[in-house]
Each structure stands twice: as C-alpha cells, then as structure tokens.
N, C-alpha and C positions, 0 to 999 in steps of 0.2 A: 506601808504597814499592812499587815494582814489581820484579819479579824478572826477570832477564835470563839466558837460557841461552846459554852460550858452547860452541860445538862445538870440540872439540880435534882437531887433525890426527892421522891414524893414526900409530902409532909402530911401529917395527920392520919385519918383513917385509911387513906389510899396506901400508905406505907405497909399496913398489915393486910389489907384486902387483896392486893395483887398476888402475893405468894399463896394465899389461901385459895384464890381462884385458880391459880396454876395447878395446885395439887388436886383440886376437885376435878379439873378438866382432865388431867392425866388418869385419875381414878375412874372416871366415866368412860374413858377410851380403852382401858385395859380389859381383856377378856374375863368374863366371870368364870369362877371355878365350876367345872362340870359337877352335877350332882353325883353323889356316891351311889353306885348301883346297890339295890337291896340284896340281902343275903338270900340266894335261891332256896336254900333249905328252910329258912324262916318263913318265906312266902308260901312255900308248899305246905308247911305245917299249919299256917294260918288258914289256908284254903281247906285243909282236912278238918280243922276245928270248926270252920264256918259251916261245912256240910253236915258235920255231926250235930251242931247246934240246930240246924234246919230240921234234921230228922227228929231231934228231941222236942223241938217246939211243935212240930206237926203231930207227934204222938200225944203231947199234952194238950194242945189247943185245937186240934183238927184243922178245919179249913182256914181259920184265922192264923194259925201257926204256919200253914203252908204259904199263905199270901204274904205274910210279914217278911219273908225272905226275898221277895221279888223286887227288883228295880221297877219303877213306874213304866219303863219301856220294855219290860221283860216279855219273852215269848215262850210259850209252852208248845211242845210237839208230842202228839200222841199218835199211835198207829191208826191208819184208816180214816183220819179226819184232817181237815185243813189246819194250818198253824193257828194258834190261839194267841193273838198279840194284846198285851195290856192287862192290867189287873182286873178290870171289870169283866173282860171276856174269860180270863182264867177262872175267876170266881164262878161265873155261870157254868163253865165246863166242869169244874170240880165239885160244885155244890151237891149234885145228886149222889156222888160217891160218898162224900163226907156226911150226908144226911142219913145214910144207911148205918144204923147203930152197930151192925155186925161187921162193917168194913174196917179193915186194919191195913195200913200201909207202913212198911218198915224198909229201911235201906241202910247200907253201909258203904261209905266211900272206900275204895281200895287203893287209889293213887291220885296224885294231883300234879299238875304242870302249870307253869306260870311264864308270862312274858318276861323279857330281860328287864323291862322297866318296873315290873312288879305290880302293875295296875290292872292286869287282866289275867285270868287263869281259868283252868277247868279241872273238874273232878270227874272220875269214872268210878263206877261201883255196881253193886248188885242190889236188887230190890225184890220184895215179896209183898203181894197183896192177898188178903183173905176176905171172903165174905160168905155168909151162911144164908141159905134159903129157908123158907118156912118149915120145911121137913127136917131141918138141922144138918143138911148136907153142906159141907164147906167147899168152896172153890178156891184153890190156892194157885196163884200165878206167880212165876218168878221171871226175872229178866235182868237186863243190864241198862245202865243209863249214863248219860253225860250231862253235866251241868256246867255252864259257862258263867263265870263270876266277874264282876267289875268292882274294883276298889272304890269306895266312896271317899269324900273329902274328910270324913271323920276317922278313916282308917278301917271301917267295917267293910264287909263284902256283901254285895247284893246279886241275886240271880238275874242274868240278862237272857239266858236261854236254858231250858230244861227239856230233855227228851229221852225216851227210852224205848226199848222193844222187848216183847216177851221172849223167853227162851223157847217155849213150845206150847202146845195146847194146855189149857188149865187142867189141874188134877183135882178130882173129887175126894174129899175126906169126910170123916164123921165129925160131928160137933164135939168140942172138948168137954 
C-alpha cells in the first residue's frame, strides 16, 4: 500500500492573509510610474513671473525685497569684485547702494530657460541703475544679467546665482 499526503487548505486568518501578501509583494516589485515631465512653456512662464516679482519686490522694498528672492545658498556676482556667497554677504555688498535714496535699480527679464525636470532654470534680461550726486547729476548705467533659479519644495523659485555686466561706461544725465 502506498501512502498519499493530502494538503489541507489554510484555515482562519491565513486563508485571507496569503493572497494579500502575494499581491503586496508583486506590487512592491513592479516598477513605479515615471513622473510626468513638466510643461516646458509653463516652467518658462513661471520663471519669467518669478523674475518680474523679484523686480517688483525690489522696487517696493529695496534691500529687503532684493534679499527675499535669494536662496540661503545664493551667490551674487558683480564686476571687479569676488563672488558674494550667502545672504549676509549679499546684504553687506548691496546695503550701501540701497541706502542711497537716489539709487534706483530696475530690470526686465527677456527670456527664460529651464531644465527638463523643471527644477532649475535661468532668466536673462536687461537692467538699468540710476543714482544722483549732490549737484543733481544722474549717473545711468545699463547692462545685461543672468539669474539662475532653483524650484523650492513649495513650488516657488529662489535665486541661487545672480550676475550681470554693464553695457558701457555710465552716462550722465540731469536730475528729473
């Protein structure tokens, strides 16, 4: 005579637990869906808007508006001086200009570019600074700039690098 082993079906909680564990194991092993890439036009538009907001905040709030746009690791680059890393150093470098009540800095972004992931981008544009001396003579300087932006966890953009160069020698004008 031969002996036959009969497997019995699991009873109780194991009867339900085994199929659930099998499904969870398969789900954990399947590849995740790749994230949908951001719309490049929307990212560029958001960079242009961030730069325009940066200009408006600076026009309205001076130095504090300027600094509010920077990431804590931001770097500023100006002609003929070393890089200025970090908000405290940027504050120290820009405070004298913003303390001058005749100083005006305006700029306009003209184009924006972004990484494929949409988390890093840069804007290019033109700027103009004006300041008047005691005799009422104004010095107007124009130039070009590049600002590199990093997207923050909340979706906003912060400046990680800003630098520009003047077009030519400053021009003297009469006070308005």
